[in-house]
N, C-alpha and C positions, 0 to 999 in steps of 0.2 A: 123328112127332115125337111126344113126351109134353110136356106143359105144362111138367114140371119142366125137361126137357131146354132148352124155350124160353127160359123165364124166366133159366138159368142162362147160356146164351148173350148174349141181351142184357146181364145183367149183365158176364160178363167183357170181351164189347166194348166196354163201356163203360167199364171198367177199361185197356183199351189206351187211350181216346182219355185218363183221366186221368193215366196215367202221361205221357203226352206234356203233355199240360196242365204236370203239376208239371214239365219239364225231363228226363225220366227216360229217354226213347227215344235211341236211337243208330241211324240208317240204318235197316237192315232185321233190326238182331241183337237179340239178347236175348228172353226169354221169358214169359208168364205163361203158369199149367195151371190148371186147374182139375177135379175128378172129376167124371163125370156122372152125376148122380144116377139108382140104381136100377142102375146097368149096372156089376160089378163088375169092375176092372181098366183101366175106359176111362174117358179124360179127353179136355178142349179143349186145344188149342194152339195160335197166331197161323200163319198160313200165311208160309212162309218165302218171301221176295220182296217182302213189303207192308209200307209203314210203319204204323206205331201207326195214326195218321190214315188209312187205310185200311180198318183190321181193319173188320169188321162181324161180326153176331152169325152170319149164313148162311156165310160166310168162313174161320169157326174150322175147326180141322179134327180130327175125332175119329180117336184112336189106341188101339190096346191097350198093356199096360205092358211090349211090347219096339219099341215104335214104328211098328207098322204099322197103315195105314190100314184102320180095320173099316166105310168108306163112301166111294163116290164120290166124289172132291173134284179139282180139278184141281191143287191144290197141293203142292207137297214141304213137309217139314218139316225145321229146323236137324238136323242129328245132333247136333251140343254141348248142344243145348236136349234131345234127347232123353234122351239120357246122364243127363245133371244130373234132371232131371224126372223118367225113370220108374224112377232108383233111389231118391230119396225116398219118391215114390209107393207105390212098392211095398215100401217096409218101413214107414214111417210111416203108419200108417190115420188118424191124428189130423190130418195134412194135408193135407187138404183142396184148398187152391191153393197153389200157389210161384211166389214173384217173383224174377227176378233181372233185377240192370240194373247199365249199367258207367258209374255217375256221377262225373263229376269228383274230385267231395268220395270218395267210396264206396272209388275205386281211389287217389286219396292216401292214404289211414288205410289201405287192404289193401297199400300200397306200405311203410306203416313198420313198424317194426322191432318196435314195441310196440305196436301195431294201436289201436284205441279208447282213449283213456284216460276214465275215470270220473271227470271233474271241470268241466261242466259239465250245465246244467238236462234238457238231453234223455239223457244218456248216463250219468248217474244212476240216469236212468227203467230203464236196461238191468240194470242192476249185476248179476253172476253170470247171465246170462242169455245171454250173446255165446259163439260156439262161433268157431273158426279150421279154415280148411282149408288146406295146404302146397299149393303152386303145382306142379302136372305139366304144364303146357304147356296147347295148346288142349285142352278136354274131351270129345274123341271116344274115347278108348281105354277098353272095358269094364273092363279092370282097375283103371281108376279107381275103379268105384263102390263096392267094398268101404272105400275109405280118406274116401270121401266120407259113407256111411253112417255111419261110424265118426268123424269129425269133428262131424258135426252131434249125433248122439246124438240125447236128447230133446229139447235146445233148439227153439227157430222164429228165432231169429237168427246168420245165417253168415254171416263176414267171409272172403272169398275170398284169400286171399296172393294179392299181386301181380296179380289178378284185377277184381274189383267186391264185389257186396251181395248176400246171398238172404236171405229171409225164408217163414217158411210160417205159414198160420192154419186153423183149422178151417173159416172162411169166407173170400168172396174180400175182404170189408171187413176182417176181422182182418189176414192178409197185408198188405193197403192200409194201414192205421195202421199195423203191424210195421215197415213199410217205411219210412212216414212219422219213424217215431222214428228207424231207424237212420241214413238217409240227413240227419236233420236234426244228428244228434249228431257227424256225419262233418264236415257242414258248417260246426258251430260251432269243432270242432275246427282243421279246415285255416286257418279266418279268425283263430283267436286266436295259431294259431301264426305267422304271419305278420305278426303286430304285433312279432313278436320279443323281446315285453317276460314278466318274470316269470308265471306261473299260480298263481291260488288254488286252492291244494289242498282237495278235499271227503275229509272224512275216510270211514274205512268204517261206523263209527257210521252216517251218513248213507247211505249205501250198504245198510247192511245192512235201514235202516227204509223205505227206499222202497216196498218193494211195500203194504205197510200203511199209508203215507201216497197210495198209488196208486187203494189201494180206497177210501177216502175220496173223493179227488175224482171217481174214475166213478161216483160210485153214484148221480150226477144224472145218468148216461146213461138218456135215458126211450128208446133205440132197443133192438129186440131182442137185439142182441151187440156185442163191442167192435167200431169202426169204423165201426159201421153210420150214425148220425148224422154222423159226418166224410163217407165215401161218397156217402153222399143228396145231401150238398152239392156236392159236387165233379159229381156227376155232374147236379146241375141245372145247374151251370156249363156244363160240356162241351156240353149237351143244347141249349142256348140258340143256343151258336154252330155245332156241326153234327150232329142227332141220327141222322142215317144208320147211328150204330153198332147201332141196334136193327132194322136190315133184315134178314127174312127171308124 
């Protein structure tokens, strides 16, 4: 195993622990995948049947773009996860990492007809960046791939209607940051709705300015890329509790 693959395995396993730490895991379901450096068409996914707290670098399953295992591994992979992730990995060269969750807040917004409103601090950061995909049942039918790809387009934030949330990134860290923003946006919307009070509107003008404002804010990020400081901080926290994710 090349060092680059060892490093990405450890980081992805850490990401599974971080997702659980954030409350984004659900039994043995959902998935986070990342492309294997230097291996065209190969990516890593969680073993189907393990809780996120059980995922380690050595247990991650390497598969090809069709979902076939390309190395000896006793664990199966989730068919629904393979369809969603292989569809996107196979068409989006920039989507090196993909995360998918069924959080309560995310699913609540996904079930609302109007989807995510741009009326809170976090959601306004996503102005014009969120795509939607119509619900077609459990995502195991190959025919849904084309629709999924078309729905996502060139965006990195996808709300699967009546289903959940999905984010992409050029790195694991960027995908994590994107998921944090999307999940937090949904949490605030759900919380505001529960008050039953009138909502303070955010203007289109503010929404359109957000990306420029965000560039100023992120200018002090001294990490190597988007989400790196946030991810590193969370990795330190989960490692203090249990560093077995790094087992190779």
